[in-house]
C-alpha positions as CSV (number, residue, x, y, z in Angstrom):
1,X,-3.7,1.6,7.2
2,X,-3.3,3.5,10.4
3,X,-0.5,1.1,11.4
4,X,1.7,2.4,8.5
5,X,1.8,5.9,10.1
6,X,4.5,6.8,12.6
7,X,1.7,6.9,15.2
8,X,-1.7,5.4,14.4
9,X,-3.4,8.4,16.0
10,X,-2.2,10.5,13.1
11,X,-4.4,8.6,10.7
12,X,-7.9,9.7,11.4
13,X,-10.9,7.8,10.0
14,X,-14.5,8.6,9.6
15,X,-16.0,5.1,9.3
16,X,-15.3,1.4,9.3
17,X,-15.2,-0.4,6.0
18,X,-16.1,-4.1,6.1
19,X,-16.0,-6.3,2.9
20,X,-18.2,-9.3,2.9
21,X,-19.3,-11.9,0.3
22,X,-22.4,-10.8,-1.5
23,X,-24.2,-14.0,-0.5
24,X,-23.6,-13.3,3.2
25,X,-25.4,-10.0,3.1
26,X,-28.7,-11.2,4.5
27,X,-27.0,-12.9,7.5
28,X,-24.8,-9.9,8.2
29,X,-27.8,-7.5,7.9
30,X,-29.7,-9.6,10.4
31,X,-26.7,-9.9,12.8
32,X,-26.1,-6.1,12.7
33,X,-29.8,-5.2,13.2
34,X,-30.1,-7.6,16.1
35,X,-27.2,-5.9,17.8
36,X,-28.5,-2.4,17.6
37,X,-27.1,-1.2,14.2
38,X,-29.4,1.0,12.2
39,X,-29.5,0.5,8.5
40,X,-29.5,3.7,6.4
41,X,-31.1,3.2,3.1
42,X,-30.7,6.9,2.3
43,X,-26.9,6.7,2.3
44,X,-26.5,3.2,0.8
45,X,-25.5,2.3,-2.7
46,X,-26.0,-1.0,-4.6
47,X,-22.6,-2.4,-3.5
48,X,-22.3,-0.5,-0.2
49,X,-24.8,-0.8,2.6
50,X,-24.5,1.7,5.5
51,X,-25.2,1.1,9.1
52,X,-24.9,3.4,12.1
53,X,-24.0,2.4,15.7
54,X,-23.5,5.0,18.4
55,X,-23.2,7.7,15.6
56,X,-20.4,5.7,13.9
57,X,-20.8,4.7,10.3
58,X,-20.1,1.1,9.3
59,X,-19.9,0.6,5.5
60,X,-20.6,-3.0,4.5
61,X,-19.1,-3.5,1.1
62,X,-20.2,-6.2,-1.3
63,X,-17.3,-5.1,-3.6
64,X,-14.4,-2.7,-2.8
65,X,-15.8,-0.2,-5.4
66,X,-19.3,0.5,-6.7
67,X,-20.1,-0.5,-10.2
68,X,-20.0,2.8,-12.1
69,X,-19.9,2.5,-15.9
70,X,-19.1,6.2,-16.3
71,X,-15.8,6.0,-14.3
72,X,-13.3,3.9,-16.3
73,X,-16.0,1.8,-18.0
74,X,-16.4,-0.2,-14.8
75,X,-12.7,-1.3,-14.9
76,X,-12.3,-0.6,-11.2
77,X,-15.3,-2.8,-10.4
78,X,-14.0,-5.7,-12.5
79,X,-10.5,-5.4,-11.0
80,X,-11.7,-5.5,-7.4
81,X,-14.5,-8.1,-7.8
82,X,-12.2,-10.9,-6.6
83,X,-10.7,-9.0,-3.6
84,X,-11.1,-12.0,-1.3
85,X,-8.4,-13.9,-3.3
86,X,-6.0,-11.1,-2.2
87,X,-7.0,-11.2,1.5
88,X,-4.3,-11.7,4.0
89,X,-5.2,-12.9,7.5
90,X,-4.0,-10.6,10.4
91,X,-5.6,-12.5,13.3
92,X,-8.7,-14.5,14.0
93,X,-11.4,-12.9,11.8
94,X,-9.4,-9.9,10.7
95,X,-8.0,-9.6,7.2
96,X,-6.4,-7.0,5.1
97,X,-5.4,-6.9,1.4
98,X,-2.2,-8.1,-0.1
99,X,0.1,-5.0,-0.1
100,X,0.3,-4.4,-3.9
101,X,-3.4,-4.9,-4.4
102,X,-4.1,-2.6,-1.4
103,X,-1.8,0.1,-2.9
104,X,-3.8,-0.1,-6.2
105,X,-7.0,0.3,-4.1
106,X,-5.6,3.4,-2.4
107,X,-4.8,4.9,-5.8
108,X,-8.2,4.0,-7.2
109,X,-9.9,5.4,-4.1
110,X,-8.0,8.7,-4.5
111,X,-8.9,8.9,-8.2
112,X,-12.5,8.2,-7.4
113,X,-12.6,11.2,-5.0
114,X,-10.7,13.3,-7.5
115,X,-13.2,12.4,-10.2
116,X,-16.4,12.9,-8.1
117,X,-16.1,15.4,-5.3
118,X,-12.5,16.1,-4.4
119,X,-10.3,15.0,-1.5
120,X,-8.1,16.2,1.3
121,X,-4.5,15.7,2.0
122,X,-5.1,12.5,4.0
123,X,-5.6,10.4,0.9
124,X,-2.3,11.7,-0.5
125,X,-0.5,11.0,2.7
126,X,-1.8,7.4,2.8
127,X,0.3,6.6,-0.3
128,X,3.8,7.2,0.9
129,X,3.2,5.9,4.4
130,X,1.7,2.7,3.1
131,X,4.3,2.2,0.4
132,X,7.2,2.7,2.8
133,X,5.7,0.3,5.4
134,X,4.3,-2.5,3.2
135,X,5.9,-4.9,0.7
136,X,4.6,-3.4,-2.5
137,X,5.8,-5.1,-5.7
138,X,6.5,-2.1,-7.9
139,X,6.6,-4.1,-11.1
140,X,3.2,-5.6,-10.4
141,X,1.9,-2.2,-9.3
142,X,2.9,-0.7,-12.6
143,X,1.2,-3.4,-14.6
144,X,-2.0,-3.2,-12.7
145,X,-2.0,0.6,-12.8
146,X,-1.4,0.5,-16.6
147,X,-4.3,-2.0,-17.0
148,X,-6.6,0.4,-15.2
149,X,-5.5,3.3,-17.4
150,X,-4.2,5.1,-14.3
151,X,-0.6,5.6,-15.4
152,X,-0.8,9.4,-15.9
153,X,-2.8,9.9,-12.8
154,X,-0.5,7.8,-10.6
155,X,2.6,9.4,-12.0
156,X,1.2,12.8,-11.2
157,X,0.1,11.9,-7.7
158,X,3.4,10.2,-6.9
159,X,5.3,13.2,-8.2
160,X,3.2,15.5,-5.9
161,X,3.8,13.2,-2.9
162,X,7.5,13.0,-3.6
163,X,7.8,16.8,-3.9
164,X,5.5,17.9,-1.1
165,X,6.2,15.2,1.5
166,X,9.8,14.2,0.5
167,X,8.7,10.6,-0.1
168,X,10.3,8.2,-2.4
169,X,7.4,6.7,-4.3
170,X,8.4,4.9,-7.6
171,X,9.0,7.1,-10.6
172,X,7.4,6.8,-14.0
173,X,10.4,5.0,-15.5
174,X,10.2,2.1,-13.1
175,X,6.7,1.2,-14.4
176,X,8.2,-0.1,-17.7
177,X,5.5,1.6,-19.8
């Protein structure tokens, strides 16, 4: 994500997010602990296991989102359960998400923070920088957003980004809703 900013130093981060297959968790846990990572049961959730190394948080995700039946009846969890099929290899053992799928994740992540405890400007800035520098399929984006019942939220957020940042995120009419 930081590579979509004009200078990657502009995109701060508070942790490292690593997605693994659920069945690999025991091996990953053993590897991390053997290499000095400290597991934090206090901060962990069922689908996110937190480790600290040199005061840096590493979130090991078994799914991109936690299963929360209150938020969207678990639709986010269902949508992202097959994230590995949208993985794109960058180099060696480093992968990222296919751009449109990644954009949906950024929107869902922003919505989660909005719903639960608020968010800062960084999550808003991520959207136009990512959209402008990735090959996002706006038709597919609109269909996925509609399926997640996020059309109104996304339309509002995109409007704010376009007005405040002068970005050119797709308008409501392009979503064919």
